[in-house]
Phi, psi and omega in degrees: 000139183292148176291139177297156175297138185251353181223177182273354183229149165230150179273163176299322180296318179297314182294321178299323180289329185253012187301326184266003177300137187293341183254007178276127176236124185250131180242123172273110188256015185306130180217143174225147173296141182307333181295342181279346186062020173252152182225120183298324180293321178293322177294323176299315180297329180289309179204140175207168178294147181304131176080357184281152174240159184271132175253115183262110183292341177275343177267317177271074188206170181289112183288347183263003181255139174268005172275152184291132172038054176284158181304134170284174173283168188298319182294319180292318177300313182299317181297313186286322177286331173299320178291339175277002176090020182254124180244179189300322185267005188281149170268117186258127177246127181246144176209165170209189183263005175237034177041041173106333182290343177275279186220346183300318179294324176300315182291322173305312180295319181301316179297320178294320178303324181262024166087008183252098180277349184279060186216142179211154178263142175287114184293122182089348173064202184302319184295323178291323178298314181291320180299330179276004177063033172278156188288151170231169180216164180252333186293134179294151180257131177249094187288154173279123181302143180227172182261123177245125181256112183279153174219090189296132178247091183298338182291347179264006182231142172238141176250183186299312182298321178295322180290325174299320178294320179300315179296322182288321186247356178064028184289338179224145172284132181261120179250122182256123186269004179287167175294159186299325180293321178285328178294314184273357176087006181274351183230134178287160182258163174289337173278147184280065180285140176276328179250145178243153180125210185213170178292132181306134179091349181289153172243155187258119171233086184302135183301326183293339178283353183267357183235157173290122185294340180275320187252338185080001178284139179296149176297160175289173186300324179297316180293319179296315180301319181297322180296314181290317181293326178295332178275357179091016180278129174268109187289354178267354185246163183302142182224145170229141182255143178216171178195222179273314185220022180080021183256291185290340174302333181290337173291321176296318179297321179293317179298319178293325175301317179296338177267013175094006181256081180280001187255009186279120178275166176242136173282105189299313182288331178047209186297330180302325179271318186298316188288341181274348182276123183299325185274001182269123179288152182233137173247141180207000000 
């Protein structure tokens, strides 16, 4: 039996070597906001990694929430990933076309939330795979359904009431993964937010600062540590990650995981939920 994945990342070279392993399941998680006129599913149909299937974060989400791509319940997640061909013993590799800043890191976090640690993100994503001249394919993959048994970990998720408590008592450092303009309120978001700014007390660690801008590969541990410490984050104390819609915050959570912090939760509703609440304070 293959050894479980031991880290949050795999390289293109590693995946190419293990591409034919029977327990490897690859998910193309590419997602774009509708305002971009790009569509992750269409990009998947155009080209994708061999054997990969498309994971749609807007489909594998809570159908009863009007917030963007919120976590589904455990049974729904299990059913839908099972239909994607993912079972309990599988090694899951996630990637997208924005090296994690789009949705791959979100999907990595979702699997961990539902008890599946055997998951890693392709470092550098689709572009790094293509740059290394590894093969891609166009034909859609029709996976054999498998059984996925969820084990929900509430400690990896924060909701609105918990975040209000965090703001009130300072029990966790709030790390916001959005770009600086959206964090400070000087730049509008692609989401139709009425309020601009950030959760009081939050510090800004933009997800894009965690990767090499040329390759999309995450910085080494020294570089990642420097980014968080420069923002004033104490890596020995509790941390919660947030962003606009619970997406790019997962890149911060993944980077912190690489620094030994496997316990960092994500505020699922993020700014999309916070800014609409009348009683929620805003800093800008």
